[in-house]
C-alpha positions as a Markdown table, in Angstrom:
| # | Residue | x | y | z |
|---|---|---|---|---|
| 1 | Met | 0.0 | 0.0 | 0.0 |
| 2 | Lys | 1.5 | 3.3 | -1.1 |
| 3 | Arg | 1.6 | 6.3 | 1.2 |
| 4 | Glu | 3.0 | 9.8 | 1.1 |
| 5 | Pro | 6.7 | 10.0 | 2.1 |
| 6 | Arg | 6.9 | 10.4 | 5.8 |
| 7 | Ile | 9.3 | 13.0 | 7.2 |
| 8 | Leu | 10.0 | 13.2 | 11.0 |
| 9 | Val | 11.2 | 16.6 | 12.3 |
| 10 | Ile | 13.0 | 16.3 | 15.6 |
| 11 | Gln | 13.4 | 19.4 | 17.7 |
| 12 | Thr | 14.6 | 20.0 | 21.3 |
| 13 | Gln | 12.3 | 22.1 | 23.5 |
| 14 | Ala | 8.9 | 23.2 | 22.2 |
| 15 | Glu | 8.9 | 27.0 | 22.5 |
| 16 | Asn | 8.4 | 30.1 | 20.4 |
| 17 | Ala | 12.0 | 30.7 | 19.3 |
| 18 | Gly | 13.9 | 31.1 | 16.0 |
| 19 | Ala | 14.9 | 27.4 | 15.5 |
| 20 | Gln | 11.4 | 26.3 | 16.2 |
| 21 | Glu | 10.0 | 28.8 | 13.8 |
| 22 | Ile | 12.3 | 27.5 | 11.0 |
| 23 | Ser | 11.4 | 23.9 | 11.6 |
| 24 | Arg | 7.7 | 24.9 | 11.6 |
| 25 | Leu | 8.0 | 26.7 | 8.3 |
| 26 | Val | 10.0 | 23.7 | 6.8 |
| 27 | Gly | 7.4 | 21.2 | 8.0 |
| 28 | Leu | 4.4 | 23.2 | 6.7 |
| 29 | Gly | 6.1 | 23.7 | 3.4 |
| 30 | Leu | 6.9 | 20.0 | 3.0 |
| 31 | Ala | 3.3 | 19.2 | 3.9 |
| 32 | Glu | 2.0 | 21.5 | 1.2 |
| 33 | Arg | 4.2 | 19.6 | -1.3 |
| 34 | Gly | 2.6 | 16.3 | -0.4 |
| 35 | Phe | 4.9 | 15.0 | 2.4 |
| 36 | Asp | 3.4 | 13.4 | 5.5 |
| 37 | Val | 5.2 | 15.5 | 8.2 |
| 38 | His | 5.4 | 14.6 | 11.9 |
| 39 | Asn | 7.0 | 16.7 | 14.6 |
| 40 | Leu | 8.7 | 15.2 | 17.6 |
| 41 | Phe | 9.8 | 17.5 | 20.5 |
| 42 | Phe | 12.0 | 16.4 | 23.4 |
| 43 | Phe | 9.8 | 18.3 | 25.9 |
| 44 | Leu | 7.4 | 21.1 | 26.3 |
| 45 | Gln | 9.2 | 24.3 | 27.4 |
| 46 | Ser | 6.5 | 26.9 | 27.0 |
| 47 | Ser | 2.8 | 26.7 | 27.8 |
| 48 | Ser | 2.1 | 29.3 | 25.1 |
| 49 | Phe | 3.6 | 27.1 | 22.3 |
| 50 | Asp | 1.2 | 26.5 | 19.5 |
| 51 | Pro | 2.2 | 23.0 | 18.1 |
| 52 | Pro | 2.1 | 22.3 | 14.4 |
| 53 | Pro | 0.0 | 19.4 | 13.2 |
| 54 | Asn | 1.1 | 15.9 | 14.1 |
| 55 | Thr | 3.1 | 16.9 | 17.1 |
| 56 | Thr | 4.4 | 14.5 | 19.8 |
| 57 | Tyr | 6.3 | 15.2 | 23.0 |
| 58 | Cys | 8.8 | 12.8 | 24.5 |
| 59 | Ala | 8.4 | 14.4 | 28.0 |
| 60 | Thr | 6.3 | 17.1 | 29.6 |
| 61 | Ser | 9.3 | 18.9 | 30.9 |
| 62 | Arg | 13.1 | 18.9 | 30.7 |
| 63 | Pro | 14.5 | 15.6 | 32.2 |
| 64 | Gly | 16.1 | 16.6 | 35.5 |
| 65 | Thr | 17.4 | 13.3 | 36.8 |
| 66 | Pro | 19.3 | 10.3 | 35.3 |
| 67 | Phe | 16.1 | 8.2 | 35.5 |
| 68 | Ala | 14.0 | 10.8 | 33.8 |
| 69 | Phe | 16.6 | 11.1 | 31.1 |
| 70 | Leu | 16.6 | 7.4 | 30.5 |
| 71 | Arg | 12.8 | 7.4 | 30.3 |
| 72 | Phe | 13.0 | 10.3 | 27.8 |
| 73 | Leu | 15.4 | 8.3 | 25.6 |
| 74 | Trp | 13.1 | 5.4 | 25.7 |
| 75 | Ala | 10.2 | 7.5 | 24.7 |
| 76 | Leu | 12.3 | 9.1 | 21.9 |
| 77 | Ala | 13.3 | 5.7 | 20.5 |
| 78 | Arg | 9.7 | 4.4 | 20.7 |
| 79 | Ser | 8.3 | 7.4 | 18.9 |
| 80 | Ile | 10.8 | 7.2 | 16.1 |
| 81 | Arg | 10.1 | 3.5 | 15.6 |
| 82 | Gln | 6.3 | 4.1 | 15.6 |
| 83 | Lys | 6.5 | 6.9 | 13.0 |
| 84 | Arg | 8.5 | 4.7 | 10.6 |
| 85 | Pro | 9.9 | 7.8 | 8.8 |
| 86 | Asp | 11.4 | 7.8 | 5.3 |
| 87 | Ala | 13.8 | 10.6 | 6.4 |
| 88 | Val | 14.5 | 12.4 | 9.7 |
| 89 | Leu | 15.3 | 16.2 | 10.0 |
| 90 | Thr | 17.0 | 17.1 | 13.3 |
| 91 | Phe | 17.3 | 20.7 | 14.5 |
| 92 | Gln | 19.7 | 22.3 | 17.1 |
| 93 | His | 22.7 | 20.7 | 18.6 |
| 94 | Tyr | 21.0 | 18.4 | 21.0 |
| 95 | Gly | 18.4 | 17.5 | 18.3 |
| 96 | Asn | 21.3 | 16.6 | 16.0 |
| 97 | Thr | 23.4 | 14.6 | 18.5 |
| 98 | Ile | 20.8 | 13.0 | 20.7 |
| 99 | Gly | 17.9 | 12.8 | 18.2 |
| 100 | Gly | 20.2 | 11.9 | 15.3 |
| 101 | Ala | 22.0 | 9.1 | 17.3 |
| 102 | Val | 18.8 | 7.5 | 18.5 |
| 103 | Ala | 17.2 | 7.8 | 15.0 |
| 104 | Arg | 20.1 | 5.9 | 13.5 |
| 105 | Leu | 19.9 | 3.2 | 16.2 |
| 106 | Val | 16.2 | 2.5 | 15.7 |
| 107 | Ser | 15.5 | 3.4 | 12.1 |
| 108 | Pro | 17.1 | 3.0 | 8.6 |
| 109 | Ala | 15.9 | 6.4 | 7.6 |
| 110 | Pro | 18.6 | 8.9 | 6.6 |
| 111 | Val | 19.2 | 11.8 | 9.0 |
| 112 | Ile | 19.6 | 15.4 | 7.8 |
| 113 | Ala | 21.1 | 17.5 | 10.6 |
| 114 | Asn | 20.5 | 21.2 | 10.7 |
| 115 | Gln | 23.1 | 23.4 | 12.3 |
| 116 | Val | 21.0 | 26.3 | 13.6 |
| 117 | Ser | 22.9 | 26.6 | 16.9 |
| 118 | Ala | 25.9 | 28.9 | 17.2 |
| 119 | Arg | 29.0 | 27.1 | 18.2 |
| 120 | Leu | 29.4 | 29.2 | 21.4 |
| 121 | Thr | 26.1 | 27.6 | 22.7 |
| 122 | Met | 27.5 | 24.1 | 22.4 |
| 123 | Asn | 29.7 | 22.6 | 25.1 |
| 124 | Pro | 32.9 | 20.9 | 24.0 |
| 125 | Leu | 31.5 | 17.4 | 24.4 |
| 126 | Val | 28.5 | 18.2 | 22.2 |
| 127 | Arg | 30.8 | 19.7 | 19.6 |
| 128 | Thr | 33.0 | 16.6 | 19.6 |
| 129 | Val | 30.0 | 14.3 | 19.3 |
| 130 | Asp | 28.6 | 16.3 | 16.4 |
| 131 | Leu | 32.0 | 16.3 | 14.7 |
| 132 | Val | 32.4 | 12.5 | 15.0 |
| 133 | Met | 28.8 | 11.8 | 13.9 |
| 134 | Gly | 29.2 | 14.1 | 10.8 |
| 135 | Ser | 32.6 | 12.7 | 9.9 |
| 136 | Leu | 31.5 | 9.1 | 10.1 |
| 137 | Gly | 28.5 | 9.7 | 8.0 |
| 138 | Leu | 25.8 | 9.2 | 10.6 |
| 139 | Phe | 24.3 | 12.4 | 9.1 |
| 140 | Lys | 23.5 | 12.0 | 5.4 |
| 141 | Cys | 23.5 | 15.8 | 5.0 |
| 142 | Ile | 24.3 | 18.7 | 7.3 |
| 143 | Thr | 22.7 | 22.1 | 6.5 |
| 144 | Val | 24.0 | 25.5 | 7.6 |
| 145 | Asn | 22.0 | 28.6 | 7.2 |
| 146 | Ser | 24.6 | 31.2 | 6.2 |
| 147 | Leu | 27.8 | 31.4 | 4.2 |
| 148 | Glu | 29.7 | 32.5 | 7.3 |
| 149 | Met | 28.7 | 29.2 | 9.0 |
| 150 | Leu | 29.8 | 27.3 | 5.9 |
| 151 | Arg | 33.2 | 29.0 | 6.2 |
| 152 | Glu | 33.3 | 28.2 | 10.0 |
| 153 | Tyr | 32.7 | 24.5 | 9.4 |
| 154 | Ser | 35.3 | 24.5 | 6.5 |
| 155 | Arg | 37.9 | 23.8 | 9.2 |
| 156 | Tyr | 36.3 | 20.4 | 10.0 |
| 157 | Pro | 37.5 | 17.1 | 8.5 |
| 158 | Gly | 36.8 | 16.2 | 4.9 |
| 159 | Gly | 34.2 | 13.6 | 5.9 |
| 160 | Tyr | 32.2 | 16.3 | 7.6 |
| 161 | Arg | 32.7 | 19.0 | 5.1 |
| 162 | Lys | 31.5 | 17.0 | 2.1 |
| 163 | Arg | 28.1 | 16.7 | 3.8 |
| 164 | Leu | 27.6 | 20.4 | 4.3 |
| 165 | Lys | 24.9 | 22.2 | 2.4 |
| 166 | His | 24.0 | 25.9 | 2.6 |
| 167 | Val | 20.3 | 26.4 | 2.9 |
| 168 | Ala | 19.3 | 30.0 | 3.8 |
| 169 | His | 16.4 | 30.5 | 6.2 |
| 170 | Gly | 13.1 | 31.7 | 4.8 |
| 171 | Phe | 10.8 | 33.9 | 6.9 |
| 172 | Asp | 7.2 | 34.9 | 7.2 |
| 173 | Gln | 6.5 | 38.6 | 6.8 |
| 174 | Lys | 5.8 | 40.2 | 10.2 |
| 175 | Ser | 4.7 | 43.6 | 9.2 |
| 176 | Thr | 1.2 | 44.8 | 10.2 |
| 177 | Asp | -1.2 | 47.7 | 9.7 |
| 178 | Ile | -1.8 | 48.3 | 13.4 |
| 179 | Thr | -0.8 | 51.8 | 14.6 |
| 180 | Lys | 2.1 | 52.2 | 17.0 |
| 181 | Ala | -0.2 | 53.6 | 19.7 |
| 182 | Ala | -2.5 | 50.6 | 19.5 |
| 183 | Ala | 0.4 | 48.1 | 19.4 |
| 184 | Arg | 1.9 | 49.7 | 22.5 |
| 185 | Gln | -1.4 | 49.6 | 24.3 |
| 186 | Arg | -1.7 | 45.9 | 23.5 |
| 187 | Phe | 1.6 | 45.2 | 25.3 |
| 188 | Gly | 1.2 | 47.7 | 28.0 |
| 189 | Leu | 4.1 | 49.9 | 26.8 |
| 190 | Pro | 4.4 | 53.6 | 27.2 |
| 191 | Gly | 2.5 | 55.6 | 24.6 |
| 192 | Asn | 5.0 | 58.4 | 24.6 |
| 193 | Gly | 8.8 | 58.3 | 24.4 |
| 194 | Ile | 11.2 | 56.1 | 22.6 |
| 195 | Val | 10.8 | 52.3 | 22.8 |
| 196 | Leu | 13.7 | 50.1 | 21.9 |
| 197 | Gly | 13.1 | 46.4 | 21.7 |
| 198 | Ser | 14.4 | 43.0 | 21.0 |
| 199 | Val | 13.0 | 39.5 | 20.4 |
| 200 | Ala | 15.4 | 36.9 | 21.8 |
| 201 | Arg | 15.9 | 34.1 | 24.3 |
| 202 | Leu | 16.9 | 35.7 | 27.6 |
| 203 | His | 20.4 | 34.2 | 27.6 |
| 204 | Pro | 23.8 | 35.8 | 28.5 |
| 205 | Leu | 25.0 | 35.3 | 24.9 |
| 206 | Lys | 22.3 | 37.6 | 23.6 |
| 207 | Gln | 24.1 | 40.3 | 25.6 |
| 208 | Leu | 20.8 | 42.1 | 26.4 |
| 209 | Asp | 22.4 | 43.6 | 29.5 |
| 210 | Val | 24.2 | 46.2 | 27.3 |
| 211 | Ala | 20.8 | 47.4 | 26.0 |
| 212 | Ile | 19.7 | 47.9 | 29.7 |
| 213 | Arg | 22.9 | 49.8 | 30.6 |
| 214 | Ile | 22.4 | 52.4 | 27.9 |
| 215 | Leu | 19.1 | 53.4 | 29.5 |
| 216 | Ala | 20.9 | 55.0 | 32.5 |
| 217 | Asp | 21.9 | 58.0 | 30.5 |
| 218 | Arg | 18.8 | 58.2 | 28.3 |
| 219 | Pro | 15.9 | 58.9 | 30.6 |
| 220 | Cys | 13.4 | 59.1 | 27.7 |
| 221 | Trp | 14.2 | 55.6 | 26.4 |
| 222 | Asn | 12.4 | 52.4 | 27.2 |
| 223 | Leu | 13.4 | 48.8 | 26.5 |
| 224 | Ala | 10.9 | 46.0 | 25.7 |
| 225 | Leu | 12.3 | 42.5 | 25.7 |
| 226 | Ala | 10.2 | 39.7 | 24.1 |
| 227 | Gly | 11.3 | 36.3 | 25.1 |
| 228 | Gln | 11.9 | 33.9 | 28.0 |
| 229 | Gly | 14.9 | 32.4 | 29.7 |
| 230 | Ala | 16.9 | 31.9 | 32.8 |
| 231 | Asp | 18.8 | 35.2 | 32.3 |
| 232 | Glu | 15.7 | 37.2 | 33.1 |
| 233 | Val | 16.5 | 37.2 | 36.8 |
| 234 | Arg | 20.0 | 38.7 | 36.2 |
| 235 | Leu | 18.7 | 41.2 | 33.7 |
| 236 | Ser | 15.9 | 42.3 | 36.1 |
| 237 | Gln | 18.5 | 42.7 | 39.0 |
| 238 | Leu | 20.7 | 44.8 | 36.7 |
| 239 | Ala | 17.8 | 47.1 | 35.8 |
| 240 | Thr | 17.0 | 47.6 | 39.5 |
| 241 | Glu | 20.7 | 48.4 | 40.3 |
| 242 | Leu | 20.8 | 51.0 | 37.5 |
| 243 | Gly | 17.5 | 52.6 | 38.6 |
| 244 | Val | 15.8 | 51.9 | 35.2 |
| 245 | Ser | 13.6 | 49.0 | 36.2 |
| 246 | Asp | 10.5 | 51.1 | 35.4 |
| 247 | Arg | 11.7 | 51.4 | 31.8 |
| 248 | Val | 12.6 | 47.8 | 31.2 |
| 249 | His | 9.6 | 45.8 | 30.1 |
| 250 | Phe | 9.8 | 42.0 | 30.1 |
| 251 | Ile | 7.0 | 41.0 | 27.7 |
| 252 | Gly | 7.5 | 37.3 | 27.9 |
| 253 | Glu | 7.3 | 34.8 | 25.0 |
| 254 | Ile | 5.3 | 35.9 | 22.1 |
| 255 | Ala | 3.5 | 33.6 | 19.6 |
| 256 | Pro | 4.8 | 34.0 | 16.0 |
| 257 | Asp | 1.5 | 35.5 | 14.8 |
| 258 | Ser | 1.9 | 38.3 | 17.4 |
| 259 | Ile | 5.5 | 39.3 | 16.6 |
| 260 | Gly | 4.4 | 41.8 | 14.0 |
| 261 | Ile | 2.3 | 43.6 | 16.6 |
| 262 | Phe | 5.2 | 43.8 | 19.0 |
| 263 | Leu | 7.5 | 45.1 | 16.2 |
| 264 | Ala | 5.0 | 47.8 | 15.5 |
| 265 | Cys | 5.6 | 49.1 | 19.1 |
| 266 | Leu | 9.3 | 49.8 | 18.4 |
| 267 | Asp | 11.3 | 52.8 | 17.3 |
| 268 | Val | 14.5 | 50.7 | 17.0 |
| 269 | Phe | 15.2 | 47.0 | 17.2 |
| 270 | Val | 18.4 | 46.3 | 19.2 |
| 271 | Phe | 20.2 | 43.1 | 18.5 |
| 272 | Pro | 23.5 | 42.9 | 20.5 |
| 273 | Ser | 23.9 | 39.1 | 20.4 |
| 274 | Arg | 27.4 | 37.7 | 20.7 |
| 275 | Ala | 26.6 | 34.4 | 18.8 |
| 276 | Glu | 24.3 | 33.8 | 15.8 |
| 277 | Thr | 24.1 | 31.5 | 12.9 |
| 278 | Phe | 21.5 | 33.7 | 11.0 |
| 279 | Gly | 19.7 | 36.2 | 13.2 |
| 280 | Leu | 16.1 | 35.5 | 12.1 |
| 281 | Ala | 14.5 | 37.9 | 14.6 |
| 282 | Ala | 16.6 | 40.8 | 13.3 |
| 283 | Val | 15.8 | 39.9 | 9.7 |
| 284 | Glu | 12.1 | 39.9 | 10.5 |
| 285 | Ala | 12.3 | 43.2 | 12.3 |
| 286 | Ala | 14.2 | 44.9 | 9.5 |
| 287 | His | 11.8 | 43.7 | 6.8 |
| 288 | Ala | 8.9 | 44.9 | 9.0 |
| 289 | Gly | 10.3 | 48.4 | 8.7 |
| 290 | Val | 11.9 | 48.7 | 12.1 |
| 291 | Pro | 15.4 | 50.1 | 11.9 |
| 292 | Val | 17.9 | 47.6 | 13.3 |
| 293 | Val | 21.1 | 48.2 | 15.3 |
| 294 | Ala | 23.0 | 45.0 | 15.5 |
| 295 | Asn | 26.3 | 43.7 | 16.8 |
| 296 | Ala | 28.9 | 43.7 | 14.1 |
| 297 | Leu | 29.2 | 39.9 | 13.8 |
| 298 | Pro | 30.3 | 38.8 | 10.3 |
| 299 | Val | 27.2 | 36.6 | 10.0 |
| 300 | Leu | 24.9 | 39.5 | 10.7 |
| 301 | Arg | 26.7 | 41.7 | 8.2 |
| 302 | Glu | 26.2 | 38.9 | 5.7 |
| 303 | Val | 22.6 | 38.2 | 6.4 |
| 304 | Leu | 21.3 | 41.7 | 7.0 |
| 305 | Ser | 22.1 | 43.1 | 3.6 |
| 306 | Tyr | 20.5 | 43.1 | 0.1 |
| 307 | Gln | 22.5 | 43.4 | -3.1 |
| 308 | Gly | 25.6 | 44.4 | -1.1 |
| 309 | Glu | 23.8 | 47.2 | 0.8 |
| 310 | Pro | 23.3 | 47.0 | 4.6 |
| 311 | Ala | 19.8 | 46.6 | 6.0 |
| 312 | Ala | 21.0 | 47.4 | 9.5 |
| 313 | Val | 23.5 | 49.6 | 11.4 |
| 314 | Phe | 26.4 | 47.5 | 12.8 |
| 315 | Val | 28.3 | 48.4 | 15.9 |
| 316 | Asn | 30.5 | 46.9 | 18.5 |
| 317 | Ala | 27.5 | 46.3 | 20.8 |
| 318 | Ser | 29.7 | 45.5 | 23.9 |
| 319 | Asp | 30.7 | 49.2 | 23.9 |
| 320 | Thr | 27.6 | 50.9 | 25.5 |
| 321 | Thr | 28.7 | 54.4 | 24.3 |
| 322 | Met | 29.0 | 53.2 | 20.7 |
| 323 | Leu | 25.7 | 51.3 | 20.9 |
| 324 | Ala | 23.8 | 54.3 | 22.3 |
| 325 | Thr | 25.3 | 56.6 | 19.7 |
| 326 | Ala | 24.3 | 54.3 | 16.9 |
| 327 | Ile | 20.7 | 54.2 | 18.2 |
| 328 | Ser | 20.6 | 58.0 | 18.5 |
| 329 | Asn | 21.8 | 58.3 | 14.9 |
| 330 | Val | 19.1 | 56.0 | 13.7 |
| 331 | Leu | 16.4 | 57.9 | 15.7 |
| 332 | Glu | 17.6 | 61.3 | 14.4 |
| 333 | Asp | 18.6 | 60.7 | 10.8 |
| 334 | Ser | 15.6 | 60.3 | 8.6 |
| 335 | Val | 17.7 | 59.6 | 5.5 |
| 336 | Leu | 19.5 | 56.7 | 7.2 |
| 337 | Asn | 16.1 | 55.4 | 8.3 |
| 338 | Glu | 14.7 | 55.5 | 4.8 |
| 339 | Thr | 17.9 | 53.8 | 3.4 |
| 340 | Leu | 17.7 | 51.0 | 5.9 |
| 341 | Arg | 14.0 | 50.4 | 5.2 |
| 342 | Lys | 14.6 | 50.4 | 1.4 |
| 343 | Asn | 17.4 | 47.8 | 1.7 |
| 344 | Ala | 15.4 | 45.7 | 4.1 |
| 345 | Lys | 12.5 | 45.3 | 1.7 |
| 346 | Gly | 14.8 | 43.1 | -0.4 |
| 347 | Leu | 15.3 | 40.6 | 2.4 |
| 348 | Lys | 12.1 | 38.9 | 1.5 |
| 349 | Leu | 13.4 | 38.2 | -2.0 |
| 350 | Arg | 16.6 | 36.9 | -0.6 |
| 351 | Tyr | 15.1 | 34.7 | 2.1 |
| 352 | Ser | 12.0 | 33.1 | 0.5 |
| 353 | Val | 10.2 | 30.3 | 2.4 |
| 354 | Asp | 9.5 | 28.6 | -0.9 |
| 355 | Ala | 13.2 | 28.6 | -1.9 |
| 356 | Met | 14.1 | 27.2 | 1.5 |
| 357 | Val | 11.6 | 24.4 | 1.3 |
| 358 | Asp | 12.6 | 23.6 | -2.3 |
| 359 | Asp | 16.1 | 23.1 | -1.1 |
| 360 | Tyr | 14.9 | 20.6 | 1.5 |
| 361 | Val | 12.9 | 18.7 | -1.1 |
| 362 | Arg | 16.1 | 18.3 | -3.2 |
| 363 | Ile | 18.1 | 17.3 | -0.1 |
| 364 | Leu | 15.5 | 14.7 | 0.8 |
| 365 | Gln | 15.4 | 13.3 | -2.8 |
| 366 | Asn | 19.2 | 13.0 | -2.7 |
| 367 | Ala | 19.3 | 11.4 | 0.8 |
| 368 | Cys | 16.6 | 8.9 | -0.1 |
| 369 | Gly | 17.7 | 8.2 | -3.6 |
| 370 | Arg | 14.5 | 8.9 | -5.4 |
| 371 | Ser | 12.2 | 11.7 | -6.5 |
| 372 | Phe | 9.3 | 12.8 | -4.4 |
| 373 | Ser | 7.4 | 14.5 | -7.2 |
| 374 | Glu | 4.7 | 12.0 | -6.5 |
| 375 | Pro | 3.8 | 10.3 | -3.2 |
| 376 | Ala | 5.6 | 7.0 | -3.0 |
| 377 | Gly | 5.8 | 4.0 | -0.8 |
| 378 | Ser | 8.0 | 3.7 | 2.3 |
| 379 | Leu | 11.7 | 3.1 | 1.8 |
| 380 | Ser | 12.0 | 1.3 | 5.2 |
């Protein structure tokens, strides 16, 4: 009995973050092209997470004990066996190493690993496991989402490098017709004054503390942070110490369909992150018409540009004086604002969801050794 080719997408935690947004877009795009897509998450991280169709969780929360971890591994293996996938897509470093290893143990399906985690976020053991798995061919293909990441992995052994494939992220348009006043009211933000903002996991590598520090000398500036994470406690304490806690607004995690409304609140999107593989949130903000001031990482310079022209202002974000000056320039220079918006409009052409999904269809065809132009029987 013939059936549609079944693709299993394995992610780590279920939350509204960039990696999960990409796997959601890939899964929906493959489903529209006739694939039978199933999503498997390690555990549920956020109660506000809106799961895509055919979603299964291995655990209700992050395994906190050795016994819970073993129980999670058993559930992961059982779920993969039950799905009987024709191919497995794994995302993030633990999705690749743990999900990929278990998938290879219990299923003949090829594994396509997606490197959407910055190397600074991986501990040395995980990096070593990833290197070994890729070099030995446990991953059929390894995607990277920027040319800068492709260059970074070019130092890896030949067995790893030959499996690398550049697939640029696509993104959904996040612009909206809502007014700034209405958007700010929706999120309880000040109606007057300057509102800076960012959408990011609250993690030290996102370097959001520098965005809080610049408020001390700018009494008319507010900062709205959309996201969740363990670093919220430290960031909140810093705001209190600096006497700016009344102007730092922790919005919490926002569902993808509300990101556009949040962006409409902002005068400047601040992205001081120290480690990125793509910078999806900044791309979405720039395309939505919000001027972006970003850390001068090579990958952000690459991604936030169109036809060689920058779609953001880049600065050494760890220098609070330079960051504050760059933001002031964006706020005061209407010509600069218009130039950024013009360049950012081209990002949608550069990062098409359809192009991203088409790349994955070709990768799946190559990995499975047949065309998926028509639904076909299982390979397993």
